[in-house]
N, C-alpha and C positions, 0 to 999 in steps of 0.2 A: 924747239925751236930753242938753237942753240943762246947762251946768254953775251955771246961775239957775235952774233951774229951782226949783219948794217939794219939789219929791220931793226932787232931787237934794242940794239944802241939807238937809230932812230926814235922809236915809241917811248925810250926814256927820256930821250933830251925833251921829244914835244910836250912829256907830261908837267918837265920842265919849266917847258916857256909858254904851259896856262893853255896847252890843246887838251882835245879830247884825243883818247887811245881807243880801241874797242879789242879784244881778247875773251882766247875762251876760257866758262870759269868750269863748276864742275859739272853743270848739263845741261846752261846753256852759255848764252855769249854775251858778256855784258860790256859796260860802255863806263867808264868812265876818269875820270881826272885830281889833280892836286883837291884834298879836301880843304884845303884851307887856302883855297882864291877863288872869294868870291865872287869875280866874273867867271872863270871856267866852270863853277857851279850855272853858275846861268844859265852861261850857254847850253850848257846840258839837259836844264830843264827846257830851254826852248826849245833844243834839237827832239825829244822827245815828246816832246806838249804835253806834260806831264803838270799836272798839281801840287803846285809847288809845298800847299800843306801837307802836302805828304809823306813827306822827307826822302832821305835815301838811305842805302846801306856805306859803309864803311870798309872795306874790307882790308884782312892783312895778309901777312908771310907767319905771322911768328908773336905769340898774347905778348910779346911787349915792346913793341913797336907798335900796339895802343896805349900805353902807359898811359898818355895825356890824357884820355878820353875816360880811363878808368880812375882816375886818382878818387881817392871818397868811398869805394864797392867796401864791403868789410870781407872777413876770411872765408867764410862760409859759400858768400857771391863769387869770390877771384875764387875760390875750387871750382867751382861748378860749373864756371866759363873755362875752365881750361881740362876739365875731365875731357876725357876721348871721347867721341860722336862715333853713332858706326854710323850718323849720314848726313854732312853739313846740314848744320846750325847758325842759323843769326836770331844770336841774343840779343834782346831788348834790354838798354843798358839806362842808367836813371842817369843823363845830362848834367855833370858835373860843369856847364857852362863853356867850358871849351870849345863845344861843336857849335861850328856855325850854321843862322838860320833856315838857310836854306838846305845845308843838312840833314839837319833834326824837323823839317816843319813844325808843325802846329803842336808836338807829342814834346812831354814831357821826358820821352826816353827816347836812345839813341842806340841806331840797330849794324850791330858789329858781328866781324864770323871775320875767323882767322880758315883761312881757306887752306885742304891739303894739296890743292892743281899744284902739279910743279910750276906752271909757268906765272902762276901767278903770284905762285912764293916769293920766285925769280922777280918779280915786277918790281912788288912791292920790295923787294932787299937792295935792286938795285938806284931807286927811285928814294929810298932810303926812309920810308912810313909807308904807312896805309892806304890807299887809293876811295877815292869811291870808288860802285861798285852798285850798277841799276842796268837789267836787262835791256839788251842790246833789239829796240822796237818801239816804237810809238805806241803815244798810249791806246790802248784799246787795240791795238794788234799783238799775235804770235809774237815771243822771243826767236831773235833770228838765233841758228842753227846751225850755223857756216857764216865762213869768209864773203861766201858770196849772196847768202841775202846781207851780210854788210855791206856789200859796192851797190845792192841794191834799194836798196834803206836808205843809206846816206850816204853813198858816193866819195868823192872824197874830202867831206867835213869832219871821219875820221881818220886818225891813226890808226892803222890796223894791226896787232904783233900776232900774225898763224901761227896755227896752231891748233894742237886735239879736244873738245869736250872729255870732259873728267868720269865720262861713262854713268853715269847720274841721269834719271827718266826723268827726274824732276827737280826743280829747284829747293833748293834749302828751308829748312823747314825753318819754323818762328816761333822760336819763347822765349816766353817774358824772364830775365833773369831776377829779382824777385820772391818771385810765385812760382817758379818752375812749371809752369802752366804752359801748351804749348796753344799759340794763334793761328800756322798754321803746317798741316801734318803734308 
């Protein structure tokens, strides 16, 4: 999908007014919103029927978009985060107090990922920063794999940005930034 398409522009405008957006990521469709909008975060958790204690992921098109959430990291942590990964990787970074409680959940860390998916990058760039990203599904159900799945599950409750998945068979690996430990492979 082109960044100049009406559908893409509509999705960016929807994000700016606090709406929820569904979009393809590397392996599954994601649901997102403005990470600084508490009302949108609450609607997203309610729509997914997700336990708010679990927290959500912050997805960005570049490491620089995550800068406010990464303040306080040491050089080794920054280098690990910026290193090229062979698979999509979500990092658990120490929360520096910037993350909203619904974004972080009950954790002392915040989950962040820099996506190499062109549509995700374009969406973050056009929005002007990172987005919340969580799999597009109700709690306990399989994630959406197509625009048809989004329509069937969420109807008009979300604004959809059509596009293709990134070709990965599984959701991102999850690693702890401080230790490097893999928590989900």
